[in-house]
Backbone as CSV, one residue per row, in Angstrom:
resi,resn,N_x,N_y,N_z,CA_x,CA_y,CA_z,C_x,C_y,C_z
1,MET,-5.393,-153.814,32.015,-4.163,-153.039,32.058,-3.081,-153.754,31.254
2,GLY,-2.284,-152.991,30.557,-1.236,-153.545,29.722,0.031,-153.827,30.493
3,LYS,1.024,-154.252,29.745,2.308,-154.570,30.348,3.350,-153.559,29.930
4,LYS,4.278,-153.336,30.828,5.420,-152.481,30.531,6.514,-153.346,29.927
5,LEU,7.087,-152.869,28.837,8.123,-153.599,28.137,9.450,-152.877,28.252
6,TYR,10.513,-153.644,28.400,11.873,-153.129,28.342,12.309,-153.206,26.883
7,VAL,12.890,-152.116,26.375,13.381,-152.079,25.005,14.854,-151.690,25.056
8,GLY,15.723,-152.609,24.670,17.153,-152.367,24.739,17.802,-152.321,23.369
9,ASN,19.054,-151.909,23.351,19.872,-151.788,22.143,19.269,-150.796,21.147
10,LEU,18.741,-149.705,21.692,18.165,-148.663,20.840,19.261,-147.785,20.255
11,PRO,19.059,-147.295,19.042,19.996,-146.310,18.491,19.944,-145.043,19.355
12,PHE,21.056,-144.358,19.486,21.092,-143.170,20.330,20.274,-142.017,19.754
13,SER,19.876,-142.127,18.485,19.074,-141.078,17.845,17.588,-141.186,18.194
14,VAL,17.160,-142.292,18.784,15.740,-142.506,19.086,15.327,-141.640,20.278
15,ASN,14.126,-141.028,20.162,13.562,-140.263,21.273,12.206,-140.869,21.646
16,ASP,11.544,-140.292,22.633,10.268,-140.831,23.108,9.249,-140.946,21.977
17,SER,9.174,-139.918,21.154,8.188,-139.873,20.079,8.429,-140.957,19.024
18,SER,9.672,-141.116,18.596,9.953,-142.128,17.576,9.786,-143.540,18.131
19,LEU,10.075,-143.734,19.411,9.859,-145.039,20.042,8.366,-145.353,20.081
20,ARG,7.570,-144.369,20.470,6.109,-144.541,20.513,5.568,-144.874,19.121
21,THR,6.011,-144.138,18.119,5.553,-144.352,16.748,5.890,-145.753,16.256
22,HIS,7.090,-146.212,16.572,7.520,-147.543,16.134,6.647,-148.635,16.753
23,PHE,6.339,-148.535,18.034,5.534,-149.550,18.712,4.052,-149.416,18.388
24,ALA,3.616,-148.243,17.960,2.210,-148.037,17.602,1.813,-148.838,16.368
25,THR,2.798,-149.312,15.608,2.485,-150.173,14.461,1.949,-151.524,14.923
26,ILE,2.190,-151.887,16.172,1.746,-153.165,16.738,0.410,-153.012,17.453
27,GLY,0.231,-151.907,18.187,-0.991,-151.704,18.963,-0.973,-150.360,19.653
28,ASN,-1.928,-150.159,20.561,-2.028,-148.901,21.300,-0.921,-148.787,22.341
29,VAL,-0.235,-147.651,22.312,0.859,-147.397,23.244,0.380,-146.396,24.293
30,ASP,0.438,-146.800,25.572,0.059,-145.892,26.654,1.180,-144.904,26.972
31,SER,2.419,-145.390,26.928,3.557,-144.504,27.191,4.813,-145.089,26.563
32,ALA,5.747,-144.200,26.247,7.047,-144.607,25.707,8.080,-143.635,26.249
33,LYS,9.144,-144.167,26.831,10.160,-143.325,27.447,11.544,-143.879,27.163
34,VAL,12.380,-143.057,26.529,13.784,-143.397,26.329,14.535,-142.857,27.540
35,ILE,15.357,-143.680,28.150,16.106,-143.277,29.338,17.344,-142.499,28.898
36,THR,17.537,-141.336,29.529,18.656,-140.474,29.172,19.569,-140.243,30.372
37,ASP,20.809,-139.920,30.086,21.780,-139.572,31.118,21.386,-138.234,31.722
38,ARG,21.342,-138.146,33.025,20.870,-136.906,33.648,21.846,-135.752,33.473
39,ASP,23.127,-136.037,33.294,24.109,-134.967,33.126,24.191,-134.463,31.690
40,THR,24.191,-135.387,30.735,24.384,-134.990,29.334,23.088,-134.916,28.539
41,GLY,22.032,-135.585,29.011,20.778,-135.628,28.274,20.806,-136.611,27.111
42,ARG,21.913,-137.309,26.928,22.066,-138.268,25.836,21.382,-139.588,26.190
43,SER,20.797,-140.223,25.190,20.131,-141.507,25.388,21.115,-142.535,25.934
44,LYS,20.616,-143.396,26.810,21.436,-144.497,27.322,21.259,-145.755,26.480
45,GLY,20.433,-145.682,25.434,20.276,-146.811,24.530,19.214,-147.810,24.941
46,PHE,18.373,-147.436,25.903,17.263,-148.310,26.270,16.089,-147.469,26.746
47,GLY,14.937,-148.106,26.822,13.744,-147.385,27.257,12.651,-148.348,27.655
48,PHE,11.470,-147.791,27.887,10.320,-148.577,28.310,9.097,-148.148,27.513
49,VAL,8.289,-149.129,27.142,7.045,-148.878,26.422,5.945,-149.609,27.165
50,GLU,4.830,-148.924,27.391,3.683,-149.575,28.016,2.582,-149.694,26.970
51,MET,2.223,-150.931,26.675,1.161,-151.216,25.712,-0.175,-151.262,26.449
52,SER,-1.269,-151.005,25.722,-2.595,-150.918,26.343,-3.115,-152.243,26.879
53,THR,-2.809,-153.336,26.193,-3.307,-154.643,26.646,-2.159,-155.646,26.718
54,ASP,-2.392,-156.706,27.455,-1.397,-157.773,27.552,-1.175,-158.439,26.196
55,ASP,-2.244,-158.587,25.429,-2.115,-159.209,24.102,-1.247,-158.361,23.186
56,GLU,-1.416,-157.040,23.227,-0.587,-156.150,22.411,0.870,-156.203,22.863
57,ALA,1.076,-156.314,24.169,2.443,-156.413,24.691,3.098,-157.695,24.199
58,GLN,2.386,-158.807,24.258,2.929,-160.078,23.782,3.211,-160.022,22.287
59,SER,2.332,-159.386,21.548,2.521,-159.244,20.112,3.763,-158.401,19.810
60,ALA,3.944,-157.338,20.567,5.123,-156.474,20.379,6.402,-157.251,20.668
61,ILE,6.400,-158.067,21.714,7.581,-158.868,22.050,7.889,-159.835,20.914
62,SER,6.868,-160.564,20.461,7.116,-161.584,19.440,7.499,-160.976,18.091
63,LYS,6.960,-159.815,17.754,7.235,-159.215,16.446,8.479,-158.321,16.419
64,LEU,8.795,-157.689,17.546,9.869,-156.691,17.531,11.175,-157.129,18.180
65,ASP,11.141,-158.153,19.035,12.380,-158.603,19.670,13.327,-159.137,18.599
66,GLY,14.500,-158.557,18.516,15.488,-158.967,17.524,15.347,-158.268,16.183
67,SER,14.308,-157.447,16.030,14.101,-156.762,14.749,14.960,-155.502,14.670
68,ALA,15.251,-155.097,13.451,16.088,-153.917,13.221,15.273,-152.635,13.384
69,PHE,15.867,-151.674,14.064,15.267,-150.346,14.231,16.396,-149.339,14.054
70,GLU,16.367,-148.621,12.952,17.405,-147.654,12.594,18.808,-148.283,12.667
71,GLY,18.914,-149.491,12.136,20.214,-150.142,12.017,20.668,-150.972,13.204
72,ARG,19.869,-151.053,14.257,20.246,-151.871,15.419,19.145,-152.871,15.722
73,ASN,19.523,-154.062,16.154,18.543,-155.087,16.511,18.116,-154.898,17.961
74,MET,16.840,-154.553,18.136,16.299,-154.271,19.466,16.124,-155.536,20.291
75,THR,16.189,-155.361,21.587,15.803,-156.372,22.554,14.488,-155.904,23.155
76,VAL,13.470,-156.729,23.087,12.163,-156.367,23.652,11.696,-157.515,24.521
77,ASN,11.450,-157.218,25.802,10.888,-158.223,26.687,10.106,-157.539,27.800
78,GLU,9.437,-158.346,28.599,8.634,-157.791,29.680,9.562,-157.154,30.720
79,ALA,9.224,-155.940,31.128,10.047,-155.228,32.111,9.891,-155.892,33.473
80,LYS,11.004,-155.964,34.176,10.989,-156.504,35.535,10.844,-155.337,36.505
81,PRO,10.205,-155.566,37.648,10.083,-154.489,38.629,11.460,-154.018,39.101
82,MET,11.585,-152.725,39.314,12.854,-152.177,39.762,13.135,-152.641,41.187
83,GLU,14.353,-153.108,41.411,14.732,-153.562,42.744,14.949,-152.362,43.643
84,LYS,14.553,-152.528,44.886,14.732,-151.458,45.852,16.218,-151.291,46.148
85,ARG,16.660,-150.054,46.167,18.069,-149.779,46.446,18.250,-149.481,47.924
86,ASP,19.356,-149.957,48.470,19.691,-149.673,49.862,20.679,-148.521,49.868
87,ASN,20.205,-147.349,50.264,21.045,-146.152,50.231,22.074,-146.111,51.349
88,ASN,21.986,-147.039,52.291,22.916,-147.013,53.418,24.133,-147.903,53.215
89,ARG,24.139,-148.696,52.164,25.283,-149.585,51.978,26.477,-148.805,51.446
90,SER,27.640,-149.344,51.674,28.825,-148.641,51.205,28.940,-148.815,49.709
91,GLY,29.414,-147.818,49.040,29.376,-147.796,47.598,30.554,-148.402,46.888
92,GLY,31.450,-149.052,47.435,32.518,-149.659,46.683,33.827,-148.908,46.794
93,PHE,33.865,-147.911,47.620,35.103,-147.182,47.813,35.782,-147.623,49.105
94,GLY,35.370,-148.742,49.624,36.001,-149.254,50.843,35.682,-148.349,52.001
95,GLY,36.597,-147.823,52.591,36.363,-146.901,53.694,37.637,-146.732,54.469
96,GLY,37.754,-145.720,55.171,38.841,-145.340,56.040,40.164,-146.075,55.913
97,ASN,41.124,-145.650,56.606,42.416,-146.267,56.792,43.136,-146.580,55.476
98,GLY,42.903,-145.841,54.460,43.529,-146.130,53.180,44.689,-145.210,52.906
99,GLY,45.718,-145.339,53.634,46.897,-144.494,53.428,47.696,-144.932,52.233
100,GLY,48.641,-144.192,51.876,49.410,-144.461,50.675,50.514,-145.467,50.823
101,GLY,51.028,-145.916,51.741,52.118,-146.870,51.712,53.459,-146.191,51.992
102,ARG,53.438,-145.012,52.410,54.672,-144.303,52.790,54.758,-144.309,54.317
103,GLY,55.169,-145.399,54.814,55.288,-145.487,56.272,56.538,-144.794,56.772
104,ARG,56.524,-144.412,57.994,57.704,-143.780,58.597,58.443,-144.818,59.395
105,TYR,59.732,-144.780,59.297,60.550,-145.752,60.023,61.365,-145.089,61.064
């Protein structure tokens, strides 16, 4: 089984197909996915590529990390597992008792 690679600093014009084609110059690509904004559908500038073998993944990292792709220097490294999110934690909006400062005297 191959490794999943994180690919960052992608041009916003890149789609799944062009990402796959670019990495196919190194070896067999099992999957290629550019991450897009769910509201606008616009690329977020990063994606993931899964190479068929570990050797191909290592080759892709060594050959493509820092290389130019449509005018931008890509970041390519081994993808880290996604951290589990805690949906019950408070989101940064504090909570209750946030009045405006207009006290009554």
